[in-house]
PDB file as gemmi writes it, atoms N, CA and C in Angstrom:
CRYST1    1.000    1.000    1.000  90.00  90.00  90.00 P 1                      
ATOM      1  N   MET A   1       8.070  34.705 -19.449  1.00  0.00           N  
ATOM      2  CA  MET A   1       8.703  33.508 -19.572  1.00  0.00           C  
ATOM      3  C   MET A   1       8.951  32.902 -18.052  1.00  0.00           C  
ATOM      4  N   ASP A   2       9.268  33.921 -17.113  1.00  0.00           N  
ATOM      5  CA  ASP A   2       9.649  33.593 -15.787  1.00  0.00           C  
ATOM      6  C   ASP A   2       8.527  32.840 -14.980  1.00  0.00           C  
ATOM      7  N   TYR A   3       7.224  33.478 -15.346  1.00  0.00           N  
ATOM      8  CA  TYR A   3       6.102  32.866 -14.788  1.00  0.00           C  
ATOM      9  C   TYR A   3       5.819  31.307 -15.437  1.00  0.00           C  
ATOM     10  N   PHE A   4       6.112  31.037 -16.437  1.00  0.00           N  
ATOM     11  CA  PHE A   4       5.842  29.792 -17.188  1.00  0.00           C  
ATOM     12  C   PHE A   4       6.825  28.722 -16.508  1.00  0.00           C  
ATOM     13  N   ILE A   5       8.006  29.267 -16.208  1.00  0.00           N  
ATOM     14  CA  ILE A   5       9.035  28.357 -15.463  1.00  0.00           C  
ATOM     15  C   ILE A   5       8.599  28.015 -14.196  1.00  0.00           C  
ATOM     16  N   ILE A   6       8.116  28.978 -13.403  1.00  0.00           N  
ATOM     17  CA  ILE A   6       7.655  28.908 -12.161  1.00  0.00           C  
ATOM     18  C   ILE A   6       6.352  27.925 -11.956  1.00  0.00           C  
ATOM     19  N   PHE A   7       5.573  28.095 -12.975  1.00  0.00           N  
ATOM     20  CA  PHE A   7       4.281  27.213 -13.102  1.00  0.00           C  
ATOM     21  C   PHE A   7       4.612  25.871 -13.396  1.00  0.00           C  
ATOM     22  N   VAL A   8       5.442  25.665 -14.380  1.00  0.00           N  
ATOM     23  CA  VAL A   8       6.032  24.226 -14.739  1.00  0.00           C  
ATOM     24  C   VAL A   8       6.643  23.482 -13.466  1.00  0.00           C  
ATOM     25  N   THR A   9       7.484  24.228 -12.887  1.00  0.00           N  
ATOM     26  CA  THR A   9       8.180  23.596 -11.765  1.00  0.00           C  
ATOM     27  C   THR A   9       7.295  23.357 -10.598  1.00  0.00           C  
ATOM     28  N   THR A  10       6.435  24.346 -10.358  1.00  0.00           N  
ATOM     29  CA  THR A  10       5.286  23.959  -9.075  1.00  0.00           C  
ATOM     30  C   THR A  10       4.584  22.762  -9.527  1.00  0.00           C  
ATOM     31  N   VAL A  11       4.010  22.859 -10.759  1.00  0.00           N  
ATOM     32  CA  VAL A  11       3.179  21.652 -11.212  1.00  0.00           C  
ATOM     33  C   VAL A  11       3.912  20.327 -11.010  1.00  0.00           C  
ATOM     34  N   ALA A  12       5.125  20.352 -11.458  1.00  0.00           N  
ATOM     35  CA  ALA A  12       5.901  19.154 -11.485  1.00  0.00           C  
ATOM     36  C   ALA A  12       6.234  18.750 -10.046  1.00  0.00           C  
ATOM     37  N   GLY A  13       6.476  19.637  -9.145  1.00  0.00           N  
ATOM     38  CA  GLY A  13       6.674  19.200  -7.741  1.00  0.00           C  
ATOM     39  C   GLY A  13       5.521  18.820  -6.992  1.00  0.00           C  
ATOM     40  N   LEU A  14       4.219  19.541  -7.277  1.00  0.00           N  
ATOM     41  CA  LEU A  14       3.103  18.897  -6.840  1.00  0.00           C  
ATOM     42  C   LEU A  14       2.814  17.400  -7.304  1.00  0.00           C  
ATOM     43  N   TYR A  15       3.011  17.137  -8.603  1.00  0.00           N  
ATOM     44  CA  TYR A  15       2.558  15.893  -9.113  1.00  0.00           C  
ATOM     45  C   TYR A  15       3.632  14.816  -8.533  1.00  0.00           C  
ATOM     46  N   PHE A  16       4.998  15.223  -8.185  1.00  0.00           N  
ATOM     47  CA  PHE A  16       5.863  14.189  -7.626  1.00  0.00           C  
ATOM     48  C   PHE A  16       5.498  14.039  -6.141  1.00  0.00           C  
ATOM     49  N   HIS A  17       5.036  15.027  -5.467  1.00  0.00           N  
ATOM     50  CA  HIS A  17       4.526  14.822  -4.065  1.00  0.00           C  
ATOM     51  C   HIS A  17       3.302  13.894  -4.174  1.00  0.00           C  
ATOM     52  N   TRP A  18       2.375  14.022  -4.888  1.00  0.00           N  
ATOM     53  CA  TRP A  18       1.269  13.331  -4.994  1.00  0.00           C  
ATOM     54  C   TRP A  18       1.602  11.841  -5.310  1.00  0.00           C  
ATOM     55  N   TRP A  19       2.411  11.599  -6.315  1.00  0.00           N  
ATOM     56  CA  TRP A  19       2.848  10.311  -6.607  1.00  0.00           C  
ATOM     57  C   TRP A  19       3.770   9.613  -5.495  1.00  0.00           C  
ATOM     58  N   LEU A  20       4.516  10.408  -4.871  1.00  0.00           N  
ATOM     59  CA  LEU A  20       5.161   9.618  -3.673  1.00  0.00           C  
ATOM     60  C   LEU A  20       4.308   9.393  -2.472  1.00  0.00           C  
ATOM     61  N   TYR A  21       3.216  10.150  -2.335  1.00  0.00           N  
ATOM     62  CA  TYR A  21       2.183   9.816  -1.282  1.00  0.00           C  
ATOM     63  C   TYR A  21       1.547   8.660  -1.708  1.00  0.00           C  
ATOM     64  N   MET A  22       1.180   8.396  -2.930  1.00  0.00           N  
ATOM     65  CA  MET A  22       0.434   7.506  -3.264  1.00  0.00           C  
ATOM     66  C   MET A  22       1.339   5.964  -3.145  1.00  0.00           C  
ATOM     67  N   ARG A  23       2.380   6.098  -3.717  1.00  0.00           N  
ATOM     68  CA  ARG A  23       3.490   4.987  -3.390  1.00  0.00           C  
ATOM     69  C   ARG A  23       3.601   4.574  -1.929  1.00  0.00           C  
ATOM     70  N   ILE A  24       3.610   5.665  -1.058  1.00  0.00           N  
ATOM     71  CA  ILE A  24       3.907   5.187   0.397  1.00  0.00           C  
ATOM     72  C   ILE A  24       2.563   4.439   0.961  1.00  0.00           C  
ATOM     73  N   LYS A  25       1.474   5.053   0.493  1.00  0.00           N  
ATOM     74  CA  LYS A  25       0.188   4.414   0.821  1.00  0.00           C  
ATOM     75  C   LYS A  25       0.304   2.798   0.480  1.00  0.00           C  
ATOM     76  N   ARG A  26       0.504   2.638  -0.831  1.00  0.00           N  
ATOM     77  CA  ARG A  26       0.614   1.227  -1.524  1.00  0.00           C  
ATOM     78  C   ARG A  26       1.570   0.444  -0.726  1.00  0.00           C  
ATOM     79  N   TRP A  27       2.768   1.009  -0.413  1.00  0.00           N  
ATOM     80  CA  TRP A  27       3.572   0.314   0.465  1.00  0.00           C  
ATOM     81  C   TRP A  27       3.279  -0.196   1.792  1.00  0.00           C  
ATOM     82  N   MET A  28       2.615   0.736   2.481  1.00  0.00           N  
ATOM     83  CA  MET A  28       2.081   0.511   3.764  1.00  0.00           C  
ATOM     84  C   MET A  28       0.982  -0.475   3.705  1.00  0.00           C  
ATOM     85  N   ASP A  29       0.073  -0.412   2.787  1.00  0.00           N  
ATOM     86  CA  ASP A  29      -0.841  -1.617   2.617  1.00  0.00           C  
ATOM     87  C   ASP A  29      -0.274  -2.796   2.550  1.00  0.00           C  
ATOM     88  N   ARG A  30       0.574  -2.835   1.658  1.00  0.00           N  
ATOM     89  CA  ARG A  30       1.384  -4.223   1.157  1.00  0.00           C  
ATOM     90  C   ARG A  30       2.020  -4.724   2.381  1.00  0.00           C  
ATOM     91  N   ASP A  31       2.817  -3.983   3.376  1.00  0.00           N  
ATOM     92  CA  ASP A  31       3.377  -4.333   4.429  1.00  0.00           C  
ATOM     93  C   ASP A  31       2.318  -4.916   5.430  1.00  0.00           C  
ATOM     94  N   LEU A  32       1.302  -4.153   5.538  1.00  0.00           N  
ATOM     95  CA  LEU A  32       0.023  -4.759   6.363  1.00  0.00           C  
ATOM     96  C   LEU A  32      -0.169  -6.050   6.000  1.00  0.00           C  
ATOM     97  N   ALA A  33      -0.383  -6.406   4.849  1.00  0.00           N  
ATOM     98  CA  ALA A  33      -0.904  -7.527   4.466  1.00  0.00           C  
ATOM     99  C   ALA A  33       0.034  -8.516   4.538  1.00  0.00           C  
ATOM    100  N   LEU A  34       1.437  -8.279   4.236  1.00  0.00           N  
ATOM    101  CA  LEU A  34       2.552  -9.360   4.364  1.00  0.00           C  
ATOM    102  C   LEU A  34       2.825  -9.566   6.095  1.00  0.00           C  
ATOM    103  N   SER A  35       2.548  -8.415   6.836  1.00  0.00           N  
ATOM    104  CA  SER A  35       2.705  -8.719   8.281  1.00  0.00           C  
ATOM    105  C   SER A  35       1.598  -9.590   8.963  1.00  0.00           C  
ATOM    106  N   LEU A  36       0.474  -9.736   8.314  1.00  0.00           N  
ATOM    107  CA  LEU A  36      -0.521 -10.669   8.834  1.00  0.00           C  
ATOM    108  C   LEU A  36      -0.378 -11.977   8.345  1.00  0.00           C  
ATOM    109  N   ALA A  37       0.260 -12.106   7.193  1.00  0.00           N  
ATOM    110  CA  ALA A  37       0.732 -13.438   6.588  1.00  0.00           C  
ATOM    111  C   ALA A  37       1.767 -14.225   7.380  1.00  0.00           C  
ATOM    112  N   GLY A  38       2.737 -13.504   8.109  1.00  0.00           N  
ATOM    113  CA  GLY A  38       3.839 -14.054   8.732  1.00  0.00           C  
ATOM    114  C   GLY A  38       4.843 -14.568   7.862  1.00  0.00           C  
ATOM    115  N   LYS A  39       5.607 -15.774   7.965  1.00  0.00           N  
ATOM    116  CA  LYS A  39       6.577 -16.253   7.229  1.00  0.00           C  
ATOM    117  C   LYS A  39       6.147 -17.381   6.188  1.00  0.00           C  
ATOM    118  N   ASP A  40       4.746 -17.953   6.290  1.00  0.00           N  
ATOM    119  CA  ASP A  40       4.238 -18.788   5.429  1.00  0.00           C  
ATOM    120  C   ASP A  40       4.111 -18.073   3.961  1.00  0.00           C  
ATOM    121  N   GLU A  41       4.663 -18.835   3.095  1.00  0.00           N  
ATOM    122  CA  GLU A  41       4.946 -18.224   1.647  1.00  0.00           C  
ATOM    123  C   GLU A  41       3.282 -18.298   0.863  1.00  0.00           C  
ATOM    124  N   GLU A  42       2.751 -19.343   1.193  1.00  0.00           N  
ATOM    125  CA  GLU A  42       1.351 -19.513   0.621  1.00  0.00           C  
ATOM    126  C   GLU A  42       0.469 -18.476   1.133  1.00  0.00           C  
ATOM    127  N   LYS A  43       0.591 -18.135   2.502  1.00  0.00           N  
ATOM    128  CA  LYS A  43      -0.379 -17.214   3.043  1.00  0.00           C  
ATOM    129  C   LYS A  43      -0.074 -15.824   2.463  1.00  0.00           C  
ATOM    130  N   ARG A  44       1.226 -15.674   2.378  1.00  0.00           N  
ATOM    131  CA  ARG A  44       1.775 -14.349   1.835  1.00  0.00           C  
ATOM    132  C   ARG A  44       1.048 -13.795   0.545  1.00  0.00           C  
ATOM    133  N   THR A  45       1.132 -15.020  -0.383  1.00  0.00           N  
ATOM    134  CA  THR A  45       0.618 -15.045  -1.697  1.00  0.00           C  
ATOM    135  C   THR A  45      -0.906 -14.688  -1.551  1.00  0.00           C  
ATOM    136  N   PHE A  46      -1.506 -15.475  -0.671  1.00  0.00           N  
ATOM    137  CA  PHE A  46      -3.009 -15.387  -0.507  1.00  0.00           C  
ATOM    138  C   PHE A  46      -3.383 -13.909   0.101  1.00  0.00           C  
ATOM    139  N   MET A  47      -2.644 -13.372   0.965  1.00  0.00           N  
ATOM    140  CA  MET A  47      -2.724 -12.119   1.456  1.00  0.00           C  
ATOM    141  C   MET A  47      -2.590 -10.868   0.435  1.00  0.00           C  
ATOM    142  N   LEU A  48      -1.618 -11.094  -0.319  1.00  0.00           N  
ATOM    143  CA  LEU A  48      -1.607 -10.147  -1.433  1.00  0.00           C  
ATOM    144  C   LEU A  48      -2.698 -10.081  -2.535  1.00  0.00           C  
ATOM    145  N   GLU A  49      -3.270 -11.384  -2.790  1.00  0.00           N  
ATOM    146  CA  GLU A  49      -4.499 -11.476  -3.560  1.00  0.00           C  
ATOM    147  C   GLU A  49      -5.469 -10.810  -2.882  1.00  0.00           C  
ATOM    148  N   GLN A  50      -5.667 -11.003  -1.414  1.00  0.00           N  
ATOM    149  CA  GLN A  50      -6.833 -10.281  -0.840  1.00  0.00           C  
ATOM    150  C   GLN A  50      -6.692  -8.755  -0.885  1.00  0.00           C  
ATOM    151  N   LEU A  51      -5.377  -8.396  -0.771  1.00  0.00           N  
ATOM    152  CA  LEU A  51      -5.183  -6.902  -0.910  1.00  0.00           C  
ATOM    153  C   LEU A  51      -5.631  -6.403  -2.273  1.00  0.00           C  
ATOM    154  N   ALA A  52      -5.460  -7.216  -3.258  1.00  0.00           N  
ATOM    155  CA  ALA A  52      -5.841  -6.786  -4.578  1.00  0.00           C  
ATOM    156  C   ALA A  52      -7.383  -6.888  -4.772  1.00  0.00           C  
ATOM    157  N   HIS A  53      -7.918  -7.849  -4.137  1.00  0.00           N  
ATOM    158  CA  HIS A  53      -9.463  -7.893  -3.981  1.00  0.00           C  
ATOM    159  C   HIS A  53     -10.032  -6.644  -3.308  1.00  0.00           C  
ATOM    160  N   ALA A  54      -9.425  -6.146  -2.263  1.00  0.00           N  
ATOM    161  CA  ALA A  54      -9.718  -5.108  -1.335  1.00  0.00           C  
ATOM    162  C   ALA A  54      -9.747  -3.958  -2.377  1.00  0.00           C  
ATOM    163  N   ARG A  55      -8.675  -3.816  -3.040  1.00  0.00           N  
ATOM    164  CA  ARG A  55      -8.516  -2.578  -3.920  1.00  0.00           C  
ATOM    165  C   ARG A  55      -9.587  -2.495  -5.085  1.00  0.00           C  
ATOM    166  N   LEU A  56      -9.997  -3.825  -5.579  1.00  0.00           N  
ATOM    167  CA  LEU A  56     -11.088  -3.957  -6.574  1.00  0.00           C  
ATOM    168  C   LEU A  56     -12.436  -3.690  -5.951  1.00  0.00           C  
ATOM    169  N   GLN A  57     -12.619  -3.976  -4.773  1.00  0.00           N  
ATOM    170  CA  GLN A  57     -13.899  -3.752  -4.008  1.00  0.00           C  
ATOM    171  C   GLN A  57     -13.929  -2.392  -3.443  1.00  0.00           C  
ATOM    172  N   LYS A  58     -12.778  -1.509  -3.555  1.00  0.00           N  
ATOM    173  CA  LYS A  58     -12.733  -0.213  -3.042  1.00  0.00           C  
ATOM    174  C   LYS A  58     -12.898  -0.095  -1.649  1.00  0.00           C  
ATOM    175  N   ILE A  59     -12.400  -1.050  -0.776  1.00  0.00           N  
ATOM    176  CA  ILE A  59     -12.485  -0.970   0.445  1.00  0.00           C  
ATOM    177  C   ILE A  59     -11.682   0.388   1.190  1.00  0.00           C  
ATOM    178  N   LYS A  60     -12.334   1.164   1.937  1.00  0.00           N  
ATOM    179  CA  LYS A  60     -11.685   2.303   2.289  1.00  0.00           C  
ATOM    180  C   LYS A  60     -10.318   1.982   3.406  1.00  0.00           C  
ATOM    181  N   ARG A  61      -9.600   2.898   3.415  1.00  0.00           N  
ATOM    182  CA  ARG A  61      -8.290   2.469   4.138  1.00  0.00           C  
ATOM    183  C   ARG A  61      -8.473   2.455   5.477  1.00  0.00           C  
ATOM    184  N   ARG A  62      -9.442   3.274   6.095  1.00  0.00           N  
ATOM    185  CA  ARG A  62      -9.635   3.105   7.645  1.00  0.00           C  
ATOM    186  C   ARG A  62     -10.291   1.589   7.947  1.00  0.00           C  
ATOM    187  N   ASP A  63     -11.003   0.973   6.727  1.00  0.00           N  
ATOM    188  CA  ASP A  63     -11.612  -0.406   7.116  1.00  0.00           C  
ATOM    189  C   ASP A  63     -10.619  -1.428   6.694  1.00  0.00           C  
ATOM    190  N   LEU A  64      -9.455  -1.249   5.866  1.00  0.00           N  
ATOM    191  CA  LEU A  64      -8.565  -2.244   5.470  1.00  0.00           C  
ATOM    192  C   LEU A  64      -7.896  -3.114   6.435  1.00  0.00           C  
ATOM    193  N   PRO A  65      -7.405  -2.447   7.627  1.00  0.00           N  
ATOM    194  CA  PRO A  65      -6.821  -3.544   8.625  1.00  0.00           C  
ATOM    195  C   PRO A  65      -7.915  -4.509   9.123  1.00  0.00           C  
ATOM    196  N   GLN A  66      -9.189  -4.071   9.424  1.00  0.00           N  
ATOM    197  CA  GLN A  66     -10.046  -5.191   9.908  1.00  0.00           C  
ATOM    198  C   GLN A  66     -10.243  -6.200   8.763  1.00  0.00           C  
ATOM    199  N   TRP A  67     -10.498  -5.615   7.513  1.00  0.00           N  
ATOM    200  CA  TRP A  67     -10.873  -6.534   6.258  1.00  0.00           C  
ATOM    201  C   TRP A  67      -9.780  -7.600   6.193  1.00  0.00           C  
ATOM    202  N   LEU A  68      -8.353  -7.081   6.122  1.00  0.00           N  
ATOM    203  CA  LEU A  68      -7.452  -7.986   5.959  1.00  0.00           C  
ATOM    204  C   LEU A  68      -7.209  -8.972   7.179  1.00  0.00           C  
ATOM    205  N   GLU A  69      -7.501  -8.542   8.300  1.00  0.00           N  
ATOM    206  CA  GLU A  69      -7.587  -9.509   9.538  1.00  0.00           C  
ATOM    207  C   GLU A  69      -8.658 -10.795   9.289  1.00  0.00           C  
ATOM    208  N   ALA A  70      -9.694 -10.205   8.757  1.00  0.00           N  
ATOM    209  CA  ALA A  70     -10.798 -11.137   8.592  1.00  0.00           C  
ATOM    210  C   ALA A  70     -10.366 -12.120   7.435  1.00  0.00           C  
ATOM    211  N   ALA A  71      -9.827 -11.562   6.517  1.00  0.00           N  
ATOM    212  CA  ALA A  71      -9.216 -12.377   5.405  1.00  0.00           C  
ATOM    213  C   ALA A  71      -8.197 -13.551   6.037  1.00  0.00           C  
ATOM    214  N   ALA A  72      -7.323 -12.834   6.820  1.00  0.00           N  
ATOM    215  CA  ALA A  72      -6.408 -13.816   7.225  1.00  0.00           C  
ATOM    216  C   ALA A  72      -6.733 -14.931   8.038  1.00  0.00           C  
ATOM    217  N   ALA A  73      -7.925 -14.743   8.857  1.00  0.00           N  
ATOM    218  CA  ALA A  73      -8.718 -15.567   9.909  1.00  0.00           C  
ATOM    219  C   ALA A  73      -9.201 -16.649   8.977  1.00  0.00           C  
ATOM    220  N   GLY A  74      -9.660 -16.019   7.876  1.00  0.00           N  
ATOM    221  CA  GLY A  74     -10.386 -16.875   6.792  1.00  0.00           C  
ATOM    222  C   GLY A  74      -9.497 -18.000   6.223  1.00  0.00           C  
ATOM    223  N   TYR A  75      -8.233 -17.582   6.100  1.00  0.00           N  
ATOM    224  CA  TYR A  75      -7.181 -18.557   5.639  1.00  0.00           C  
ATOM    225  C   TYR A  75      -6.875 -19.577   6.428  1.00  0.00           C  
ATOM    226  N   LEU A  76      -6.858 -19.243   7.834  1.00  0.00           N  
ATOM    227  CA  LEU A  76      -6.614 -20.378   8.753  1.00  0.00           C  
ATOM    228  C   LEU A  76      -7.929 -21.448   9.029  1.00  0.00           C  
ATOM    229  N   ALA A  77      -8.936 -21.175   8.441  1.00  0.00           N  
ATOM    230  CA  ALA A  77     -10.090 -21.999   8.469  1.00  0.00           C  
ATOM    231  C   ALA A  77      -9.909 -22.956   7.176  1.00  0.00           C  
ATOM    232  N   ARG A  78      -9.190 -22.593   6.309  1.00  0.00           N  
ATOM    233  CA  ARG A  78      -9.214 -23.425   4.864  1.00  0.00           C  
ATOM    234  C   ARG A  78      -8.415 -24.672   5.346  1.00  0.00           C  
TER     235      ARG A  78                                                      
END                                                                             
């Protein structure tokens, strides 16, 4: 019974750390998109939509800043 308790708490702890790590990554990506938008509400909405498109296209995180910067520059041309 002791091993079962240790196993369950270890799995729960690992899951929690994974969940927290994923949340922090999403928050960082969202902050990046919003920082590129500035205070313009329409651009903030646009950048959050672009972030969603980047996730659908499975843009790698290392390429995400450049991708979002290009999207922000595309907004200025509109």
